[in-house]
N, C-alpha and C positions, 0 to 999 in steps of 0.2 A: 716428765721430769728428767733432769740430768741423770744419767745412768749411774747407779751407786753400787759399790761393792762393800758389804759389811764384813768386817774382819773379825773372825770368830773365836780364836783361842786367846789366852792371856798369860802373862808372866808377871811376877812381883819383883820389884827392885827397891832397895832401901837407900835413903840419903847417906852421903858421906858426912862424917863428923866435922870435917873441915869447914862446913857451911854454917856452923852455929853462930859465929860472930856476924856473918852477913844476915842470917835469919832474924837476929835480934833487932835489926834496924828496919825491917820490913813491916808493912801493914798486914793485918789479918788477925785471926783469933788467937794465934800462937799454938793452936792445937793441930797436931799432925794427924792426917787420915790417909788411908789407902784410897787412891783415886784411879778410876779406870779411864784409860784413854782409848777411844775408838777411832780408828782411821777409816776414811771413806774415799773412794776414788771415782770420779765422775766418768765412768766408761761404759758400764753395762748393767744398769738396773733392769731387772726382768730378763736379762740375757742369759741364755744357757750357753755353755761352752760350744764353740763352733765345731761342726762335724769335720771329719777327715776330709782334706782337700779344699775346705772353705778358707779362702783368704780374700782380703778386701783392702786395697791400697788407700781407701778413704777412711779406714779405721786405724786403730793403734795397735800396740804390741799385744795387748790382752787378747785381741781377736786373732792376731796373725802368727804369734810365735808357736813353735812346736813344743808343747808342754812336756813331751818326753825328754827334752833337752834342757829346759830352763825351770828355775823356781823364781818366785817373787821374794825379794828381800826387803824387809822394812826396818827402818831405823827411826827412833824418836829420841829427842833430847829436850831438856827443859832449861830455860834461862830465866833470869830475873826479868821484870816487865820491860826494862830498857834494852835487853839483849846483851848486856855487858858481862854478866857473870853466868857461867854455866852451872846450874843447880843439880841437874841430873845428866851425867855423861851419856853419850848415845848408847841406847839399848838396841840390840840387833836380833832379828828373828826372820827366818825364811818360811815360806809356805810352799809345800811340795805338791806338785801334780795338778794344781788348779789355781784359779785366780782368787778364790776365796782367801781371806787374809787373817789378820790377827788383832788382838787387843793387848794392851799393856796395862800393868798396874804399877804405880809409883806412889811413894809417900810424899805428900805435899802438905803445906799449911792451908787449912781451910779458910775460905774467904779472902785469899791473897791472889793478886794478879800475877800471872806468869806469861812468858812468851814460850809457846810450844812450837817446836820445829820437827818436821818429819820428812823423810825421804824414802822412796820406794823405787827399786830398779830390778832388773833381771840379772840373775847369776846362773852359772852352770848348775845343773841339777845335783843336789847333794852337797853343795859347797856354800860357803858364806863369803868367800873372798871377792874383792872388787873385780868386775869383769870389764865393763866399759868406762867406769868413772872412778876417779880417785876421790874417796869420801873420807879420808883420814881427818880432814878439816872441813867441817860443814860451812865454814865461811869462805871456802875456796875450792869448790868442787870443779874438777876439770876432766876432760875426756882423755882416755888412755889409748884410744885407737889410732893407728896410722891412717894416712890418707887413703890407703888401699882397703881399709876395713870399715868405712863409715857408711857408704851408700848401700841402700837395699838391705839393711839389717834391722828388722823390726824389734830385735831384742835390745836395741839402743833406746827404746822408749823408756821414760821414767816419769815420776811424779814427786811433787814436794808441796809443803805448806809451811808458812810461818804466820802465826796468829796469836794475839794476846787474848787470854780468857781469864776470868776470875774463877777460882776453884769453888765448886759446890760439891762436896763429897757425896751428897745424896744423888746427884745427877750424873756426875762424871764429866768428862771432856770429850766432845765430838769434833773431829777435824776432817775437812775435805781436802784431799790432795789433788793438784792439777799439774799438768805438764809445764815445765819451764821452757819447753821447746815450741818452735813453730815446725810443723811438718810440711815439707815441700815435695810434691810429687809431680812428675812429668808424664803425661799420658798422650801417646800418639793415636790418631784416629785413622791412619792409613797403613796399618800393618799388612804386609803382603798385598799391597795395592798394585794390581796390574804388573806383577812380576818384579816389583821393587825389591832390591836387596834388603834382606832382613838383618839388622845388626845384632851382635851378641856381646859387644864391649862398649863401654861408655866412659867418657871423661867429662868431668865438670870442673870448671875453673871460676871461682867467685872473684869479683873485682869491683872497684869503685863503690864499695859499701863497707859497713862495719861488720867485722866478724867477731861475735861474742865467744869467748873461750873459757870464762870462769863464772861460776854462780856462787854468790853469797846466800846460802839458804836461810840465814838468820835475818838478813835485811830484805831478801827477795830480789836483789839487784844483780843483773848480769853485766859483766865488763868485758872489754876486748879492745881491738885496735882497728884502725882504718886500713883497708887494703888499697893497693895502688889503683889509680884511675885507669891504668892501661893494662889490659888483660895479659899482654906478653911479659909484663914485669912481675907477675905473681908466680911464686915458686910452687905453691901447693896446688896440685892437680889431683882431684878425687876420682877414683876409678871404681868400676863395678863390672861384673860379668853375669850373663845369663847362664843358668845351668842347662837350659834347653831352649831352642828357638820355637819348638812346636808346643811345649807345655807352658802355659802362663804361670808366672810366679804369683800373680794375683788373679783369682778366678772371678772376683766380684768387684763392684765399685764403678761400674760403667753404665751407660745407657742401655736400654733394650736394643736388641739386634746389634751387639757390640763385637762381632767377630773381628772387626778391624781395629778395635780399641785395645791397646796394651800399655801397661805401665812400664816405662823405661827406667826411671830412677825414682827413689824416695830418699829423703834425707831429713834428719832431725837436727835443727839448728837452735842453739841457745838464743833466747830472745827476751825482751822486756815486755811490760804490759802495754806500752805505747806501740803504735804501728811504725815499723821501719821499712826501708826499701833495700832490695838487693839487686845485683846484676850478675849474670853468669853466662859463660859460654858452654854449650852442650855439644860434644862431639860424639857421634854414633858411628861405630865401626863394625864391619864384618871381619872378625879376626883382627888383622892389622890394616885392613883396607877401609878407607873412609867411605861411609854411606851418606852422611849429611852432617852439616854443622849449623847450629842455630845460636846466634849471639843475642841474648836478651838485653838490649841496650836501654829499653824502657824500664821504668820502675816496676819491680815485682814486689807487692806488699807481703810482709811477714809480720806475725804478731804472736805473742806467747799464747799457747793453747789453741792456736788456729791451724787449720789445714789450708795451705795454698796449693791450688791445682792449676797447672799449665796444660791446656788441652788444645790440640790442633793437629793438622797434617804436618808432622815434623820430619817425615822421611822423604817427602816429595816436594816438588817446586810449588811456588805460590802458596806457601803455608799461611793460613789465617789462624792466629793463635788467640785464645781466650784465657784470661787469668781470673781465678776466683780465690777468695780467702775466707775460710770457714772456721768460726769459733767452735771449740770443742768438737771439731770435725763436723760441724753442722752449719754454723752461721757463715754467711757468704757476702763478699763484696764482688760484684761482677764488673769488669772493666771492658767496655765495648764502645765503639764509636757511635753506634746507634742502638735503638731499643733491641733490635734483633737483626740477624742476617738470614734472609729467607733460605739460604743454602742449608741451614741447619734442619729445616723441616719441609723444604719444597716451597713452591709458589703458593701464596695464599689463595684460598678457594672458598667461594660462598657455600655455606652448608645447604643440604637438601631441605626443601620446604615441604611440609605436610599441610594440606588444606582440609579443614573440616568439611563434612558433606554439605553443610549449608553455606559454605564459602565465607563464613564470617571470621573464622579463627585460623591463623597461620602460625605454624610452629617450625622453627629451625631444629634439625637433628644434627648435632655436632659429633663427628666420629674421629676426627684427626686434629693434630696440632695446627695444621695449615688452616683448617676451618675455624678453629678457636681464634687464631691470630687474625683471621679475616674479620671476625666480630669486633675485635679491638680496633683494627685499622679503619673500619668503616662505621664507627660509633660517632660520638659527639665530635664535631670538627669536620666530618665528611660533608660533601655537598648534600647528600640525602642520607642521614643516619638510618641504619637498617631498622631501628626500633620504631620508626615512623610508620612502617608497613607491617612488621612482624613483631609481636609483643610476647612471644613465648619461645623459650629455648630449652631443649632437652639434651643433656649430655648422654651419649650412648656408649661411651667407652671410658676406661681409665686412661689418663694421659700423663706422660712424664715430660716435664718441661726442662729437664736437665740440659744445660748448655745454652739456654735462651735467657736473655735479659728481658723479662716480661714487661709489656706495655699495658698498664691498667685499662680495663674496659670502662670507658667514660660514658655514662648514661645520664642524660638530662631530659626527662620525660615526666613532668609533673602529673599529667593526665593523658591517657589511662596508665595503669600500672604495668610494668614489664615484669615477667616471671622467668627466673632461671631455675630449672629443675635439674639437679645433678644426677638424678636417676640412681642414687646410692653408689655413685662412682667416686673415684679419688683422682684429684689432680695433684701431682707430686713435684717437688723440686721447683717451686715458684721463686724466682730470683728477681728482685726489683732494686735497681740502683739509682741513686740521685742523678738527675740530669746535669747538675752543676754543683758548685761549692756553696751556693746560697740556700737559704731555707726554702724547702718545698713543702707544700701542705697537701695532705690527702691522697696518699697512694695506698694501694692494696691490690688484690686481684681485680676488684672493681674500684675505680677512683678516677679523679680528674685533677692532676696537679696544676692545670691552668685555671682552675675555678675553685680554689680552696678545698679541693677534694670532693665537692658535692656530687652525690649520686642520688637521683630522685626520678621517679619513685620506683623502687625495685623490690620484689619479693624473691628471696633465695631459699631453696629447700633441698634437702637430700643430697648434700655435697660434703665431701671431706677434702681438706687441703692438708697435705703432709709435707713437712720440711719447707717452710716459707721463710725467706730472708729478705728484709728490707734494710738497705744500708744507705749511707750518705747522710742526708738530713731528712727526717721523716716525721714532721709534726702532723697531727690530725690523721693518723694512719693506723691501719690494722691489716691483718693478713687477708681477711675477706673483703673489707671495704674501709674506705677512709672516712669521709664526712657523709653519713648515711641516713636516708629517709626510707623506711620500709620495714617489712617483716622478715625474720629469719626463722626457719623451722628445720629440725632434724639435721643440723650441720655440725661438723667437727673441724677444729683446727688443731694441729699438733706439730711439735718440733718447730716452733716459731721463734725467730730471732730478729729483733729490731733494736739495734744498738747505737745508731747515729755515730758511727766510728769516725767519720770524716769531719766532725764539727765539734767545737768546744762548747759543750752543753752545760758544763759545771756552773757557769755563770750566765747562761743565756736563757731567759725565761720564755723564748718562743718555741723551744723544742718541747712541745706539750701535747696532751690529749692523745695518747697512744694506747691502743688495746690489742690484746692477742687476737681477737676476732674482728672488732670494729673500733676505730679510733674515736669517733664522735657519733652518738646515736641521737637523732633528733625526733623521730616519731616512729610508731609501730610497736611491735612486740617481738620478743625472742623466746622461742619455746624449744625444749628438748635439744639444747645445744651444749656442746662440750669443748673444753679447751684443755690441752695436755702438753706439758713440757713447753712452757711459755717463758721467753727470756727477753726482757725489755729494759732499756735504759733511756731515761728522759728527764727533763727538769721537774715536771710535776704532772698530775692528772694521768696516772698510769694504772691500768687495770688488766688483769690476766684475760678477762673476757671483753669488757667494755672499758675504754679509757675514761670517757666523759659522757654524761648524759646532758644534753643541752636542749634548747628551744623550749617551747611552752606546750608540752603535751604530756599527759599521764602515760607512763610506759610500764609494762609488766614484763618481768623475766621469770619464766616458769619452767621448773624442772631442768635447770641449767647447772652445770658443774664445772669445776676446775680441779685437775689432778696434776699438781706439779708446776710450780712457777718460780722463777727468780726475777724479781722486779726491783728496779733501782731508780729512785728519784734523787736527783743531785742538788735540789734546792738547798742552799746552805742554812736556811732558817725559815721561820714563818709557817703560814698555813699550808704552803706547798708540800711540806714534809709529811702532812697527813693525807694528801690527795693520792693515795695509793691503796689498792684493794684487789680482792680476788675476782668477784663477779663484776663490780663497778668500782672504778677509781674515785670518781666524784660526780655528784649531781649539781650542775651549775644552773639548772633551770629552777623555776619556782613551783612547778607541778610535782606530783608525787611519783616516785619510782617504787614499784612493788616487786619484792623478791619473794617468789612463792616456790617452796620446795626446792630451793637451791642449796648447793653444798660446795665446799672447797677442802682440799687436803694437800699436804706436802708443799706448803708455801714458804718462801724465803723472801724477806723484804730488806733492801738496803736503803738507808736514808742518809743523805748528805754527800758532799763531794769527797773525793780522795786526793789529798795533797801528797803526791808520791815523793816530792823532794823533802818534805818535813815529816813524812811518815804518819800523817794524820788520817786515820781510817774513817770510813763511813760507819754508821751504826747498823749492826745486824739485828733484825727483828724477826721473830717467828710468827707474830700475831697472837701469841698466847699471853703476852705480858700484861694485857689490860690497857685501858685508855691512857695514853700519854700525850705529850705535846708533839709527838712525831709518830709515824707509822700508821697503820690502818686503825680505824676507830671501832671496827667490828670485823668478825671473821669473814664477812661477805662484802664489805665495802670500806672505803676510806673515809672521806670527810662528809659533812652536811647530813648528819643523822636526823635532822628535823624534817626532811622531806624524802626520806628513804624508809620504807616499811617492809619488815620481814614477816612473812606469813608461813606458819607451819614448816619452817625451814630447819633442817639439821645440817650442821657443818662441823668439820674438823679443820683446824688451822695448824697444821704440823710444820715443824721446821723443814 
């Protein structure tokens, strides 16, 4: 699930008498009650504070700041439901020495709708004064730092939320804060390469893009101005210095064997919820002596609460640069000309074959990324797909695909079955991006976008996929497989993000059938499988484990679980708003789906589109509300209860 910080102390604040006339005109019971407001920040659920020396440029300020120097400061204000009148002026509180936070208590009218606005940022330890941001007016929060004080400063991270909720004094108000920023980091992969000069000074000049400079925390909208299209006409040049060439400012956040990887710059840029593009020139200097200059003339994507990573050989000639964009510092769009560049993992290589004593069974043993890539490149579409001769694959090592735009392994072998045994290993950082701007169907670690994603027939077992991102347009897709025929056993997918960011799905009914593990399951069974921290946006038929069950076969899901998911169906009305669930989104077949000893917890469902211009929100559903015309119809599934059977199952469906 998204990492959460529960804020633990509280304070009481009373209403001012000047609100009485306004109160008389509002809805509600007219009875005032003390209401507890709990703030949550999606940064580190289950995370303990990082140890000394641990820093990670792929993480935010909570991981990276020196807690002996900074406190977290929280502010909360309450407005009428339209955001026009401030009912409770900002209440301020700091949390010292840790990222654990605070709760507030305010007196509000029960059963009345209000707009709650909260802001959290870093301040100097023991103080409450603004450090990086002027917050005197929550409708116009601006940066106080000079151009020489913005790069490479993790204490500039901050969070906010604006959300309408109706007061229920017995339950209180829970708010989740998220960054109003995009974080941009530049990572070079050729540090100290063959005697290359190592820089310690950097200059960044943004141009030919919009620079957001003010945030209205009440409306959630950032505003700014367009920069000159010519880099030489821009006055503001942002600068940063390394404290040491030999000691990394960020010790983590790189691939394995990353001695030549080093983060050069990081920046927190105000952004809106839609994706924008930036351009900038990066100058790297050794003192005052130029080392390299890189002008990013192509579009660099940024988006609120996303991490954009620019990765490549930036200090030597013939740099090949890769750009990724990660939601919540996890989700990613990968921009590459092809599925992968063999330079990132070496030339593809056929795995070693083990032959059984009787000569009847052949098994590939995959030990490297190059061998795994060979399986994909030589699957369906090859002159002789490997699975025509070898029908068993065993993974012998954990593999990290960071920096690779993964090409799904396309298997089309109705008879006999192919088996992929993960050997209880983990494949991490799987990135899959759309080929083009049109609707593609059926991607995943296994999938076939040229054939509606069909994968048949494949049994998968003993495999974990960690940090999987599918972007672009991704119908009929899942982290493990797209349109799937076969069995899955003892598999886990976690930290999965499928958001269809490059496509207008709010009104397009083709972006459907998306699951955290499998997009569409047509036959077989799923046993002892788990999904954790699943984040999906689609038009309908969305499931944290399985998006849609189709075809005409009885299917059983046994001892499967989901812990933490944020699912969003954007269908504006109709049955699609109910096709969203934890284990299964919807069963569109006529046969029975059996859920045996399955469970779900920490679920969040969003239903309906979001009209940012008119401020019309989606409906937020926890799954506890009971059967409605929208949202999941059961804690374990979405629609079609007539052909879904639950046996001996226990589940929690928590917000």
